[in-house]
N, C-alpha and C positions, 0 to 999 in steps of 0.2 A: 614651409607652412602646409599642414595637411589639406588635402582637397575637401571642400565643403560638400557634404552629401545631403544635407537638409535645406528646407526652405522652397519657396516658389521658384521654379525655373523660369527663365526669360530668354527672349531672343532679340537681337538688334537687327534693324532693317535700315537701309539707306532712304533718306528723303530726297525729293527732287532739288531742294535748295542745298547750296554748299557753304561751308564754313570758311574762315579766314585762311585756312591752309589749302583750299581749293578742292578739298574732299567732301563728299556728301555728308550732310548732317544725318545723325542717326535718331531713330525713334525706337522705343521699346514696347514689346507686348509679351503676354505670357506665352510660354512654350507649352501648349496644351497637349498633354499626353493621354488624356481620357475624357470622354463626354458622358455625363450621367443622363440617363432618360428619366422621365417622370416615374417609370416603374421602379427604377433604382432608388429614387427619392422616396417613394412610397414605402418601399421595404426598409429603408433606412429609418424613416419616422416610425414605422411599425416596430422595429427592433430596438431602437435607442430613445424614442420619445414616447412610447406607450400608446400610439395612435392605432386605431383599427385598420387592418390592411385594406387598402383601397380608398381610404378616406382622402388622401392627397390627390389622387386621381379624380375622384368626384369633385373635389373642390376646384381644381383647375378646369374641369369640363364645365362646371357651373360659371366659373369666372369668365371663361371663353365666350359662353353664350351671353352672359349679362353684359360684358364689357363692350362687345361688338354691337349690341342692341343700343346701349347708351351712348356710344361714341359716334354713332352714325350722323349726328347733327353737328359734330365738331367738338363735342365736350371732351374735357380731360378727366380722366379717372385717377383719384388719389387713393393709394394703398399704403400699408405699413412699409412695403419695401420700395416705394417710389411711385411715380405718376406715369400714366400712358395717355397719349393723345394722337389723333390722326395727323400724318405729315403729308402735305400736298405738293404737287409739282406742276409746272407749266409744260405744255407740249413744244415750246420753242423759246427763243429769246425775245423778249418784249421790252420796249422802253416806254410806250404810250399806253396807260391803263384802258384807254378806250378800245384799243385793238384786241384786248383779251376778251374772248368769248367763253361762255360757260363750258363748252366742249373742249376747250384748251386746258381745263383743270382736271387732274386725276389724282388717285391716291398713290403716294410714293412709298407709304410704309407706316409704321407706328413708331412714334418717338418716345423713348423711355428715359426718364430722368430718375437716377437712384436717390432714395431718401438718404439724408445725412446719417441717421442712426444705422441704416443698413451698411453704409460704407464704413462707419466707425467700428462696428462689431466685426466686419470682415478684416479690417486693418488690424484689430486686436488679436485675431485668430491666426494671422500670419506670423506666428511666434518665432520662427527660425529665419526671418528675413528672406532674402532672395539670393539666388545663384544662377550664374549664366550658364546657359546650355552650350555645350562645346559645338561650335559651328565653324565652318570655312565657306566663305562666300567667294565662288570662283566666277571670274568674268572671262569667258572664253570667246573666241571669234564666233560670230553668228553662224558662218558657214559650217563650222565643226559641230555646233549644237543642232543645226538642221540635219546634218548627215547622221548624227547619232540618234535622232528621234527624241531627244531629251525634252525639247520644247513641247512636242505633242503630248508626251506622257505627263509633264507638269500641268498642261492646260486641262487635260482630262481630270486630273485630281482637283485642280482648283474649281472646275465646273461642277463638282459634286457639292460645293458650297452654295449658299444663296447668292453670294456676290464676292468679288475680290478686287484688289487694287493692282495698279502697275508695279508697285514695290513688291508685292507678293510674288508676282511673276519673276521679277528681277532676282529676288533672293533665291527662289527655288530653282530657276533655270540656269542662271548665270549670264542672261542677256544683259547688255547695257540698257540703261533706262530709256534712252531714246529709241533703240531698237524694239524693246518691249512695248513701248506705248504705241509706236507705229503699227506694230503687229496686232495689237488689240483693236486699234482704230479701224484697221482694214477688216477685221472680223465683224464689225458693226455695220458694215456697208454691204450693198448688193441686194438682189432680189430675195436672197435667203440668208439673212445675217445670222451668225452663230451667237453673237453677243448683242446686248444693248447697253448703253451707258447712261449713267445718271450722276449727279453731283449733289447728294443730300447734305453734305458737310464740306470739310476742307478738301477732301480727296475725291476724285472721280472714281466711282465704282462701276464694275462690269457685272452684268447679270446674264446667265445663260438663257438663250432662247430655246435651243434644243440640245439637250446633252448628248445626243447621238451623233451630232455633226462634229466634224474636225476640220481643221485647215492648217496648211503648212505656211510657216513664215517666209 
């Protein structure tokens, strides 16, 4: 069978939980090969949708200003592509509501829920289906990875993102899940932590505190 060359490429990552065969269950995500900036979208709309150059940039600038002003009281913003709402977090683990003070609450981010029409149209446009990106997940001894400097290189790349998970470090570095998690947890501690952790959903996410700091596992 000829190798498939069209379609959205995807990657498989191990999850913390294991299947009946004792191996980690997998989850899938797009293998992103390129990121489009608002300028690129602006130029696309100008070239293929007949919009004046700069209109999309002005639209998003206006939306940025209006949405942050209207969401500051906790309101949700409904748009044709989906809805946006503030997402909050507590500073610690609480079981008694009376123990929670106003200063224990802070903004964790913005929740986005895609509109059904937006998802449906995207699905229709993935006309060539999906194809798996060739990948080899290597699980090497931790001491070999430390000596090669591979973990530090991977961490630097991951810290260029807004946040990342243990599974991303596992896949990119080759560390075992337990070793990778312990490594990231250690980077969250001390007087000058490199990372901070949060659990906005199912998975714990790690956020860079200072992208110039590095640490060895």
